[in-house]
PDB file of N, H, CA, C and O in Angstrom:
ATOM      1  N   UNK A   1      67.486 135.472  32.589  1.00  0.00           N
ATOM      2  CA  UNK A   1      66.338 134.597  32.791  1.00  0.00           C
ATOM      3  C   UNK A   1      66.420 134.018  34.206  1.00  0.00           C
ATOM      4  O   UNK A   1      67.472 133.537  34.626  1.00  0.00           O
ATOM      5  N   UNK A   2      65.320 134.068  34.923  1.00  0.00           N
ATOM      6  H   UNK A   2      64.465 134.459  34.582  1.00  0.00           H
ATOM      7  CA  UNK A   2      65.289 133.508  36.276  1.00  0.00           C
ATOM      8  C   UNK A   2      65.258 131.982  36.209  1.00  0.00           C
ATOM      9  O   UNK A   2      64.972 131.399  35.162  1.00  0.00           O
ATOM     10  N   UNK A   3      65.555 131.348  37.338  1.00  0.00           N
ATOM     11  H   UNK A   3      65.787 131.821  38.188  1.00  0.00           H
ATOM     12  CA  UNK A   3      65.534 129.883  37.394  1.00  0.00           C
ATOM     13  C   UNK A   3      64.142 129.340  37.077  1.00  0.00           C
ATOM     14  O   UNK A   3      64.003 128.356  36.351  1.00  0.00           O
ATOM     15  N   UNK A   4      63.126 129.981  37.620  1.00  0.00           N
ATOM     16  H   UNK A   4      63.239 130.780  38.210  1.00  0.00           H
ATOM     17  CA  UNK A   4      61.756 129.506  37.388  1.00  0.00           C
ATOM     18  C   UNK A   4      61.392 129.633  35.914  1.00  0.00           C
ATOM     19  O   UNK A   4      60.789 128.723  35.344  1.00  0.00           O
ATOM     20  N   UNK A   5      61.749 130.741  35.299  1.00  0.00           N
ATOM     21  H   UNK A   5      62.238 131.480  35.762  1.00  0.00           H
ATOM     22  CA  UNK A   5      61.487 130.914  33.868  1.00  0.00           C
ATOM     23  C   UNK A   5      62.239 129.881  33.050  1.00  0.00           C
ATOM     24  O   UNK A   5      61.698 129.333  32.090  1.00  0.00           O
ATOM     25  N   UNK A   6      63.485 129.610  33.425  1.00  0.00           N
ATOM     26  H   UNK A   6      63.924 130.056  34.205  1.00  0.00           H
ATOM     27  CA  UNK A   6      64.295 128.624  32.724  1.00  0.00           C
ATOM     28  C   UNK A   6      63.671 127.236  32.824  1.00  0.00           C
ATOM     29  O   UNK A   6      63.546 126.539  31.817  1.00  0.00           O
ATOM     30  N   UNK A   7      63.283 126.835  34.018  1.00  0.00           N
ATOM     31  H   UNK A   7      63.384 127.401  34.836  1.00  0.00           H
ATOM     32  CA  UNK A   7      62.672 125.520  34.221  1.00  0.00           C
ATOM     33  C   UNK A   7      61.369 125.416  33.439  1.00  0.00           C
ATOM     34  O   UNK A   7      61.118 124.407  32.780  1.00  0.00           O
ATOM     35  N   UNK A   8      60.544 126.447  33.508  1.00  0.00           N
ATOM     36  H   UNK A   8      60.747 127.267  34.043  1.00  0.00           H
ATOM     37  CA  UNK A   8      59.282 126.452  32.756  1.00  0.00           C
ATOM     38  C   UNK A   8      59.537 126.342  31.265  1.00  0.00           C
ATOM     39  O   UNK A   8      58.865 125.581  30.569  1.00  0.00           O
ATOM     40  N   UNK A   9      60.493 127.090  30.781  1.00  0.00           N
ATOM     41  H   UNK A   9      61.039 127.708  31.347  1.00  0.00           H
ATOM     42  CA  UNK A   9      60.846 127.047  29.371  1.00  0.00           C
ATOM     43  C   UNK A   9      61.310 125.654  28.975  1.00  0.00           C
ATOM     44  O   UNK A   9      60.930 125.156  27.915  1.00  0.00           O
ATOM     45  N   UNK A  10      62.131 125.015  29.816  1.00  0.00           N
ATOM     46  H   UNK A  10      62.439 125.419  30.676  1.00  0.00           H
ATOM     47  CA  UNK A  10      62.616 123.661  29.534  1.00  0.00           C
ATOM     48  C   UNK A  10      61.467 122.658  29.491  1.00  0.00           C
ATOM     49  O   UNK A  10      61.440 121.784  28.624  1.00  0.00           O
ATOM     50  N   UNK A  11      60.530 122.776  30.410  1.00  0.00           N
ATOM     51  H   UNK A  11      60.552 123.485  31.114  1.00  0.00           H
ATOM     52  CA  UNK A  11      59.370 121.875  30.425  1.00  0.00           C
ATOM     53  C   UNK A  11      58.581 122.038  29.133  1.00  0.00           C
ATOM     54  O   UNK A  11      58.242 121.052  28.479  1.00  0.00           O
ATOM     55  N   UNK A  12      58.289 123.279  28.768  1.00  0.00           N
ATOM     56  H   UNK A  12      58.564 124.080  29.299  1.00  0.00           H
ATOM     57  CA  UNK A  12      57.511 123.539  27.554  1.00  0.00           C
ATOM     58  C   UNK A  12      58.241 123.063  26.303  1.00  0.00           C
ATOM     59  O   UNK A  12      57.644 122.426  25.435  1.00  0.00           O
ATOM     60  N   UNK A  13      59.503 123.366  26.215  1.00  0.00           N
ATOM     61  H   UNK A  13      59.988 123.884  26.920  1.00  0.00           H
ATOM     62  CA  UNK A  13      60.280 123.008  25.026  1.00  0.00           C
ATOM     63  C   UNK A  13      60.451 121.491  24.930  1.00  0.00           C
ATOM     64  O   UNK A  13      60.378 120.920  23.841  1.00  0.00           O
ATOM     65  N   UNK A  14      60.678 120.842  26.076  1.00  0.00           N
ATOM     66  H   UNK A  14      60.737 121.306  26.960  1.00  0.00           H
ATOM     67  CA  UNK A  14      60.844 119.385  26.071  1.00  0.00           C
ATOM     68  C   UNK A  14      59.526 118.703  25.714  1.00  0.00           C
ATOM     69  O   UNK A  14      59.527 117.668  25.049  1.00  0.00           O
ATOM     70  N   UNK A  15      58.417 119.266  26.143  1.00  0.00           N
ATOM     71  H   UNK A  15      58.416 120.107  26.684  1.00  0.00           H
ATOM     72  CA  UNK A  15      57.103 118.717  25.792  1.00  0.00           C
ATOM     73  C   UNK A  15      56.935 118.700  24.276  1.00  0.00           C
ATOM     74  O   UNK A  15      56.451 117.720  23.709  1.00  0.00           O
ATOM     75  N   UNK A  16      57.333 119.782  23.629  1.00  0.00           N
ATOM     76  H   UNK A  16      57.725 120.578  24.089  1.00  0.00           H
ATOM     77  CA  UNK A  16      57.274 119.821  22.170  1.00  0.00           C
ATOM     78  C   UNK A  16      58.255 118.817  21.565  1.00  0.00           C
ATOM     79  O   UNK A  16      57.949 118.147  20.579  1.00  0.00           O
ATOM     80  N   UNK A  17      59.419 118.726  22.164  1.00  0.00           N
ATOM     81  H   UNK A  17      59.667 119.270  22.965  1.00  0.00           H
ATOM     82  CA  UNK A  17      60.489 117.842  21.688  1.00  0.00           C
ATOM     83  C   UNK A  17      60.043 116.376  21.649  1.00  0.00           C
ATOM     84  O   UNK A  17      60.393 115.638  20.728  1.00  0.00           O
ATOM     85  N   UNK A  18      59.268 115.963  22.656  1.00  0.00           N
ATOM     86  H   UNK A  18      58.984 116.563  23.404  1.00  0.00           H
ATOM     87  CA  UNK A  18      58.848 114.555  22.718  1.00  0.00           C
ATOM     88  C   UNK A  18      57.359 114.377  22.422  1.00  0.00           C
ATOM     89  O   UNK A  18      56.811 113.286  22.580  1.00  0.00           O
ATOM     90  N   UNK A  19      56.715 115.456  21.992  1.00  0.00           N
ATOM     91  H   UNK A  19      57.160 116.343  21.864  1.00  0.00           H
ATOM     92  CA  UNK A  19      55.307 115.414  21.610  1.00  0.00           C
ATOM     93  C   UNK A  19      54.396 114.932  22.741  1.00  0.00           C
ATOM     94  O   UNK A  19      53.545 114.063  22.548  1.00  0.00           O
ATOM     95  N   UNK A  20      54.594 115.511  23.912  1.00  0.00           N
ATOM     96  H   UNK A  20      55.286 116.216  24.068  1.00  0.00           H
ATOM     97  CA  UNK A  20      53.768 115.238  25.092  1.00  0.00           C
ATOM     98  C   UNK A  20      53.229 116.565  25.616  1.00  0.00           C
ATOM     99  O   UNK A  20      53.642 117.632  25.163  1.00  0.00           O
ATOM    100  N   UNK A  21      52.315 116.494  26.563  1.00  0.00           N
ATOM    101  H   UNK A  21      51.979 115.627  26.931  1.00  0.00           H
ATOM    102  CA  UNK A  21      51.809 117.719  27.175  1.00  0.00           C
ATOM    103  C   UNK A  21      52.805 118.236  28.212  1.00  0.00           C
ATOM    104  O   UNK A  21      53.648 117.495  28.718  1.00  0.00           O
ATOM    105  N   UNK A  22      52.686 119.507  28.507  1.00  0.00           N
ATOM    106  H   UNK A  22      52.001 120.110  28.096  1.00  0.00           H
ATOM    107  CA  UNK A  22      53.540 120.112  29.534  1.00  0.00           C
ATOM    108  C   UNK A  22      53.317 119.446  30.882  1.00  0.00           C
ATOM    109  O   UNK A  22      54.261 119.257  31.649  1.00  0.00           O
ATOM    110  N   UNK A  23      52.074 119.090  31.171  1.00  0.00           N
ATOM    111  H   UNK A  23      51.307 119.243  30.548  1.00  0.00           H
ATOM    112  CA  UNK A  23      51.753 118.427  32.434  1.00  0.00           C
ATOM    113  C   UNK A  23      52.463 117.075  32.534  1.00  0.00           C
ATOM    114  O   UNK A  23      53.009 116.733  33.582  1.00  0.00           O
ATOM    115  N   UNK A  24      52.453 116.312  31.443  1.00  0.00           N
ATOM    116  H   UNK A  24      52.009 116.590  30.591  1.00  0.00           H
ATOM    117  CA  UNK A  24      53.135 115.009  31.433  1.00  0.00           C
ATOM    118  C   UNK A  24      54.636 115.180  31.642  1.00  0.00           C
ATOM    119  O   UNK A  24      55.258 114.426  32.390  1.00  0.00           O
ATOM    120  N   UNK A  25      55.205 116.169  30.981  1.00  0.00           N
ATOM    121  H   UNK A  25      54.700 116.782  30.373  1.00  0.00           H
ATOM    122  CA  UNK A  25      56.647 116.407  31.105  1.00  0.00           C
ATOM    123  C   UNK A  25      56.989 116.901  32.505  1.00  0.00           C
ATOM    124  O   UNK A  25      57.995 116.482  33.077  1.00  0.00           O
ATOM    125  N   UNK A  26      56.171 117.781  33.059  1.00  0.00           N
ATOM    126  H   UNK A  26      55.354 118.121  32.594  1.00  0.00           H
ATOM    127  CA  UNK A  26      56.419 118.252  34.425  1.00  0.00           C
ATOM    128  C   UNK A  26      56.447 117.075  35.405  1.00  0.00           C
ATOM    129  O   UNK A  26      57.332 116.989  36.257  1.00  0.00           O
ATOM    130  N   UNK A  27      55.479 116.179  35.277  1.00  0.00           N
ATOM    131  H   UNK A  27      54.760 116.250  34.585  1.00  0.00           H
ATOM    132  CA  UNK A  27      55.441 115.005  36.161  1.00  0.00           C
ATOM    133  C   UNK A  27      56.660 114.113  35.953  1.00  0.00           C
ATOM    134  O   UNK A  27      57.229 113.604  36.918  1.00  0.00           O
ATOM    135  N   UNK A  28      57.064 113.923  34.696  1.00  0.00           N
ATOM    136  H   UNK A  28      56.602 114.336  33.912  1.00  0.00           H
ATOM    137  CA  UNK A  28      58.264 113.148  34.392  1.00  0.00           C
ATOM    138  C   UNK A  28      59.497 113.805  34.998  1.00  0.00           C
ATOM    139  O   UNK A  28      60.311 113.136  35.633  1.00  0.00           O
ATOM    140  N   UNK A  29      59.634 115.105  34.805  1.00  0.00           N
ATOM    141  H   UNK A  29      58.973 115.648  34.289  1.00  0.00           H
ATOM    142  CA  UNK A  29      60.788 115.832  35.340  1.00  0.00           C
ATOM    143  C   UNK A  29      60.813 115.772  36.862  1.00  0.00           C
ATOM    144  O   UNK A  29      61.879 115.640  37.462  1.00  0.00           O
ATOM    145  N   UNK A  30      59.652 115.867  37.482  1.00  0.00           N
ATOM    146  H   UNK A  30      58.785 115.974  36.994  1.00  0.00           H
ATOM    147  CA  UNK A  30      59.589 115.802  38.944  1.00  0.00           C
ATOM    148  C   UNK A  30      59.975 114.406  39.434  1.00  0.00           C
ATOM    149  O   UNK A  30      60.773 114.267  40.360  1.00  0.00           O
ATOM    150  N   UNK A  31      59.406 113.375  38.809  1.00  0.00           N
ATOM    151  H   UNK A  31      58.757 113.488  38.056  1.00  0.00           H
ATOM    152  CA  UNK A  31      59.666 111.989  39.205  1.00  0.00           C
ATOM    153  C   UNK A  31      61.135 111.618  39.015  1.00  0.00           C
ATOM    154  O   UNK A  31      61.714 110.926  39.852  1.00  0.00           O
ATOM    155  N   UNK A  32      61.727 112.068  37.935  1.00  0.00           N
ATOM    156  H   UNK A  32      61.256 112.630  37.255  1.00  0.00           H
ATOM    157  CA  UNK A  32      63.102 111.695  37.598  1.00  0.00           C
ATOM    158  C   UNK A  32      64.139 112.697  38.107  1.00  0.00           C
ATOM    159  O   UNK A  32      65.324 112.587  37.789  1.00  0.00           O
ATOM    160  N   UNK A  33      63.693 113.661  38.888  1.00  0.00           N
ATOM    161  H   UNK A  33      62.731 113.750  39.146  1.00  0.00           H
ATOM    162  CA  UNK A  33      64.564 114.662  39.505  1.00  0.00           C
ATOM    163  C   UNK A  33      65.219 115.612  38.498  1.00  0.00           C
ATOM    164  O   UNK A  33      66.244 116.227  38.795  1.00  0.00           O
ATOM    165  N   UNK A  34      64.625 115.728  37.310  1.00  0.00           N
ATOM    166  H   UNK A  34      63.792 115.229  37.069  1.00  0.00           H
ATOM    167  CA  UNK A  34      65.145 116.666  36.315  1.00  0.00           C
ATOM    168  C   UNK A  34      64.926 118.101  36.798  1.00  0.00           C
ATOM    169  O   UNK A  34      65.770 118.965  36.560  1.00  0.00           O
ATOM    170  N   UNK A  35      63.816 118.362  37.468  1.00  0.00           N
ATOM    171  H   UNK A  35      63.130 117.661  37.662  1.00  0.00           H
ATOM    172  CA  UNK A  35      63.559 119.711  37.985  1.00  0.00           C
ATOM    173  C   UNK A  35      64.671 120.136  38.936  1.00  0.00           C
ATOM    174  O   UNK A  35      65.163 121.262  38.860  1.00  0.00           O
ATOM    175  N   UNK A  36      65.066 119.237  39.830  1.00  0.00           N
ATOM    176  H   UNK A  36      64.666 118.322  39.892  1.00  0.00           H
ATOM    177  CA  UNK A  36      66.149 119.532  40.764  1.00  0.00           C
ATOM    178  C   UNK A  36      67.454 119.809  40.022  1.00  0.00           C
ATOM    179  O   UNK A  36      68.176 120.754  40.342  1.00  0.00           O
ATOM    180  N   UNK A  37      67.743 118.972  39.029  1.00  0.00           N
ATOM    181  H   UNK A  37      67.156 118.205  38.769  1.00  0.00           H
ATOM    182  CA  UNK A  37      68.971 119.127  38.258  1.00  0.00           C
ATOM    183  C   UNK A  37      68.971 120.470  37.525  1.00  0.00           C
ATOM    184  O   UNK A  37      69.988 121.164  37.518  1.00  0.00           O
ATOM    185  N   UNK A  38      67.849 120.844  36.911  1.00  0.00           N
ATOM    186  H   UNK A  38      67.023 120.280  36.918  1.00  0.00           H
ATOM    187  CA  UNK A  38      67.771 122.112  36.194  1.00  0.00           C
ATOM    188  C   UNK A  38      67.977 123.297  37.129  1.00  0.00           C
ATOM    189  O   UNK A  38      68.638 124.269  36.764  1.00  0.00           O
ATOM    190  N   UNK A  39      67.422 123.223  38.319  1.00  0.00           N
ATOM    191  H   UNK A  39      66.884 122.434  38.616  1.00  0.00           H
ATOM    192  CA  UNK A  39      67.588 124.305  39.292  1.00  0.00           C
ATOM    193  C   UNK A  39      69.002 124.333  39.863  1.00  0.00           C
ATOM    194  O   UNK A  39      69.616 125.397  39.950  1.00  0.00           O
ATOM    195  N   UNK A  40      69.520 123.168  40.251  1.00  0.00           N
ATOM    196  H   UNK A  40      69.021 122.304  40.180  1.00  0.00           H
ATOM    197  CA  UNK A  40      70.846 123.103  40.871  1.00  0.00           C
ATOM    198  C   UNK A  40      71.971 123.445  39.897  1.00  0.00           C
ATOM    199  O   UNK A  40      72.974 124.036  40.295  1.00  0.00           O
ATOM    200  N   UNK A  41      71.816 123.084  38.644  1.00  0.00           N
ATOM    201  H   UNK A  41      71.001 122.604  38.320  1.00  0.00           H
ATOM    202  CA  UNK A  41      72.851 123.318  37.632  1.00  0.00           C
ATOM    203  C   UNK A  41      72.497 124.466  36.694  1.00  0.00           C
ATOM    204  O   UNK A  41      73.016 124.549  35.581  1.00  0.00           O
ATOM    205  N   UNK A  42      71.626 125.336  37.138  1.00  0.00           N
ATOM    206  H   UNK A  42      71.204 125.269  38.042  1.00  0.00           H
ATOM    207  CA  UNK A  42      71.147 126.453  36.326  1.00  0.00           C
ATOM    208  C   UNK A  42      72.296 127.245  35.701  1.00  0.00           C
ATOM    209  O   UNK A  42      72.263 127.549  34.508  1.00  0.00           O
ATOM    210  N   UNK A  43      73.295 127.573  36.490  1.00  0.00           N
ATOM    211  H   UNK A  43      73.322 127.326  37.459  1.00  0.00           H
ATOM    212  CA  UNK A  43      74.406 128.397  36.000  1.00  0.00           C
ATOM    213  C   UNK A  43      75.095 127.760  34.797  1.00  0.00           C
ATOM    214  O   UNK A  43      75.483 128.460  33.862  1.00  0.00           O
ATOM    215  N   UNK A  44      75.250 126.442  34.816  1.00  0.00           N
ATOM    216  H   UNK A  44      74.935 125.873  35.575  1.00  0.00           H
ATOM    217  CA  UNK A  44      75.912 125.734  33.714  1.00  0.00           C
ATOM    218  C   UNK A  44      74.974 125.506  32.529  1.00  0.00           C
ATOM    219  O   UNK A  44      75.408 125.538  31.377  1.00  0.00           O
ATOM    220  N   UNK A  45      73.700 125.279  32.808  1.00  0.00           N
ATOM    221  H   UNK A  45      73.348 125.253  33.743  1.00  0.00           H
ATOM    222  CA  UNK A  45      72.764 124.865  31.764  1.00  0.00           C
ATOM    223  C   UNK A  45      72.095 125.999  31.000  1.00  0.00           C
ATOM    224  O   UNK A  45      71.797 125.847  29.815  1.00  0.00           O
ATOM    225  N   UNK A  46      71.856 127.121  31.648  1.00  0.00           N
ATOM    226  H   UNK A  46      72.098 127.245  32.610  1.00  0.00           H
ATOM    227  CA  UNK A  46      71.041 128.156  30.992  1.00  0.00           C
ATOM    228  C   UNK A  46      71.712 128.780  29.771  1.00  0.00           C
ATOM    229  O   UNK A  46      71.042 129.419  28.959  1.00  0.00           O
ATOM    230  N   UNK A  47      72.995 128.606  29.634  1.00  0.00           N
ATOM    231  H   UNK A  47      73.539 128.087  30.294  1.00  0.00           H
ATOM    232  CA  UNK A  47      73.689 129.147  28.473  1.00  0.00           C
ATOM    233  C   UNK A  47      73.747 128.200  27.288  1.00  0.00           C
ATOM    234  O   UNK A  47      74.206 128.579  26.210  1.00  0.00           O
ATOM    235  N   UNK A  48      73.287 126.973  27.477  1.00  0.00           N
ATOM    236  H   UNK A  48      72.914 126.665  28.352  1.00  0.00           H
ATOM    237  CA  UNK A  48      73.310 125.979  26.397  1.00  0.00           C
ATOM    238  C   UNK A  48      72.268 126.313  25.340  1.00  0.00           C
ATOM    239  O   UNK A  48      71.242 126.926  25.631  1.00  0.00           O
ATOM    240  N   UNK A  49      72.542 125.910  24.134  1.00  0.00           N
ATOM    241  H   UNK A  49      73.376 125.412  23.897  1.00  0.00           H
ATOM    242  CA  UNK A  49      71.527 126.010  23.094  1.00  0.00           C
ATOM    243  C   UNK A  49      70.421 125.010  23.383  1.00  0.00           C
ATOM    244  O   UNK A  49      70.662 123.983  24.018  1.00  0.00           O
ATOM    245  N   UNK A  50      69.224 125.298  22.929  1.00  0.00           N
ATOM    246  H   UNK A  50      69.028 126.132  22.414  1.00  0.00           H
ATOM    247  CA  UNK A  50      68.085 124.431  23.237  1.00  0.00           C
ATOM    248  C   UNK A  50      68.239 123.034  22.643  1.00  0.00           C
ATOM    249  O   UNK A  50      67.854 122.052  23.278  1.00  0.00           O
ATOM    250  N   UNK A  51      68.788 122.930  21.455  1.00  0.00           N
ATOM    251  H   UNK A  51      69.101 123.727  20.939  1.00  0.00           H
ATOM    252  CA  UNK A  51      68.959 121.601  20.857  1.00  0.00           C
ATOM    253  C   UNK A  51      69.904 120.747  21.715  1.00  0.00           C
ATOM    254  O   UNK A  51      69.639 119.571  21.962  1.00  0.00           O
ATOM    255  N   UNK A  52      70.997 121.351  22.158  1.00  0.00           N
ATOM    256  H   UNK A  52      71.213 122.307  21.957  1.00  0.00           H
ATOM    257  CA  UNK A  52      71.948 120.632  23.009  1.00  0.00           C
ATOM    258  C   UNK A  52      71.306 120.300  24.355  1.00  0.00           C
ATOM    259  O   UNK A  52      71.512 119.209  24.887  1.00  0.00           O
ATOM    260  N   UNK A  53      70.544 121.219  24.898  1.00  0.00           N
ATOM    261  H   UNK A  53      70.377 122.105  24.466  1.00  0.00           H
ATOM    262  CA  UNK A  53      69.890 120.986  26.184  1.00  0.00           C
ATOM    263  C   UNK A  53      68.875 119.853  26.092  1.00  0.00           C
ATOM    264  O   UNK A  53      68.777 119.041  27.011  1.00  0.00           O
ATOM    265  N   UNK A  54      68.119 119.785  24.996  1.00  0.00           N
ATOM    266  H   UNK A  54      68.199 120.445  24.249  1.00  0.00           H
ATOM    267  CA  UNK A  54      67.161 118.693  24.809  1.00  0.00           C
ATOM    268  C   UNK A  54      67.897 117.351  24.726  1.00  0.00           C
ATOM    269  O   UNK A  54      67.440 116.357  25.291  1.00  0.00           O
ATOM    270  N   UNK A  55      69.023 117.322  24.032  1.00  0.00           N
ATOM    271  H   UNK A  55      69.395 118.129  23.574  1.00  0.00           H
ATOM    272  CA  UNK A  55      69.840 116.106  23.946  1.00  0.00           C
ATOM    273  C   UNK A  55      70.379 115.734  25.331  1.00  0.00           C
ATOM    274  O   UNK A  55      70.402 114.560  25.700  1.00  0.00           O
ATOM    275  N   UNK A  56      70.807 116.733  26.085  1.00  0.00           N
ATOM    276  H   UNK A  56      70.788 117.687  25.786  1.00  0.00           H
ATOM    277  CA  UNK A  56      71.319 116.513  27.439  1.00  0.00           C
ATOM    278  C   UNK A  56      70.233 115.902  28.331  1.00  0.00           C
ATOM    279  O   UNK A  56      70.506 114.969  29.087  1.00  0.00           O
ATOM    280  N   UNK A  57      69.016 116.417  28.247  1.00  0.00           N
ATOM    281  H   UNK A  57      68.795 117.175  27.633  1.00  0.00           H
ATOM    282  CA  UNK A  57      67.909 115.884  29.052  1.00  0.00           C
ATOM    283  C   UNK A  57      67.548 114.480  28.583  1.00  0.00           C
ATOM    284  O   UNK A  57      67.282 113.604  29.405  1.00  0.00           O
ATOM    285  N   UNK A  58      67.536 114.255  27.263  1.00  0.00           N
ATOM    286  H   UNK A  58      67.752 114.967  26.594  1.00  0.00           H
ATOM    287  CA  UNK A  58      67.304 112.896  26.740  1.00  0.00           C
ATOM    288  C   UNK A  58      68.302 111.912  27.369  1.00  0.00           C
ATOM    289  O   UNK A  58      67.922 110.848  27.858  1.00  0.00           O
ATOM    290  N   UNK A  59      69.554 112.285  27.343  1.00  0.00           N
ATOM    291  H   UNK A  59      69.862 113.149  26.945  1.00  0.00           H
ATOM    292  CA  UNK A  59      70.593 111.402  27.897  1.00  0.00           C
ATOM    293  C   UNK A  59      70.421 111.234  29.405  1.00  0.00           C
ATOM    294  O   UNK A  59      70.592 110.138  29.938  1.00  0.00           O
ATOM    295  N   UNK A  60      70.085 112.314  30.079  1.00  0.00           N
ATOM    296  H   UNK A  60      69.946 113.204  29.646  1.00  0.00           H
ATOM    297  CA  UNK A  60      69.861 112.261  31.528  1.00  0.00           C
ATOM    298  C   UNK A  60      68.732 111.268  31.853  1.00  0.00           C
ATOM    299  O   UNK A  60      68.809 110.515  32.823  1.00  0.00           O
ATOM    300  N   UNK A  61      67.710 111.288  31.037  1.00  0.00           N
ATOM    301  H   UNK A  61      67.648 111.900  30.249  1.00  0.00           H
ATOM    302  CA  UNK A  61      66.560 110.396  31.249  1.00  0.00           C
ATOM    303  C   UNK A  61      66.780 109.004  30.662  1.00  0.00           C
ATOM    304  O   UNK A  61      65.953 108.112  30.854  1.00  0.00           O
ATOM    305  N   UNK A  62      67.882 108.818  29.955  1.00  0.00           N
ATOM    306  H   UNK A  62      68.553 109.542  29.799  1.00  0.00           H
ATOM    307  CA  UNK A  62      68.143 107.511  29.346  1.00  0.00           C
ATOM    308  C   UNK A  62      67.339 107.265  28.099  1.00  0.00           C
ATOM    309  O   UNK A  62      67.178 106.119  27.678  1.00  0.00           O
ATOM    310  N   UNK A  63      66.818 108.348  27.484  1.00  0.00           N
ATOM    311  H   UNK A  63      66.948 109.279  27.825  1.00  0.00           H
ATOM    312  CA  UNK A  63      65.971 108.206  26.320  1.00  0.00           C
ATOM    313  C   UNK A  63      66.760 108.318  25.007  1.00  0.00           C
ATOM    314  O   UNK A  63      66.207 108.134  23.923  1.00  0.00           O
ATOM    315  N   UNK A  64      68.042 108.616  25.121  1.00  0.00           N
ATOM    316  H   UNK A  64      68.492 108.765  26.002  1.00  0.00           H
ATOM    317  CA  UNK A  64      68.844 108.814  23.896  1.00  0.00           C
ATOM    318  C   UNK A  64      69.211 107.491  23.256  1.00  0.00           C
ATOM    319  O   UNK A  64      69.880 107.470  22.223  1.00  0.00           O
TER     320      UNK A  64
END
């Protein structure tokens, strides 16, 4: 999976996770630098299960 596909997938999946639109999540990820983190740490993150990754993003955003 490419970095762009991974980031897009994370945005879409997280939108479902928090019951928001993809556009809202993209703006949140951009504002909170989650997009940068997903791209910079791609090698470590892309192998995680989605449930764990959603929890990781929740914690990163302080929403846990």
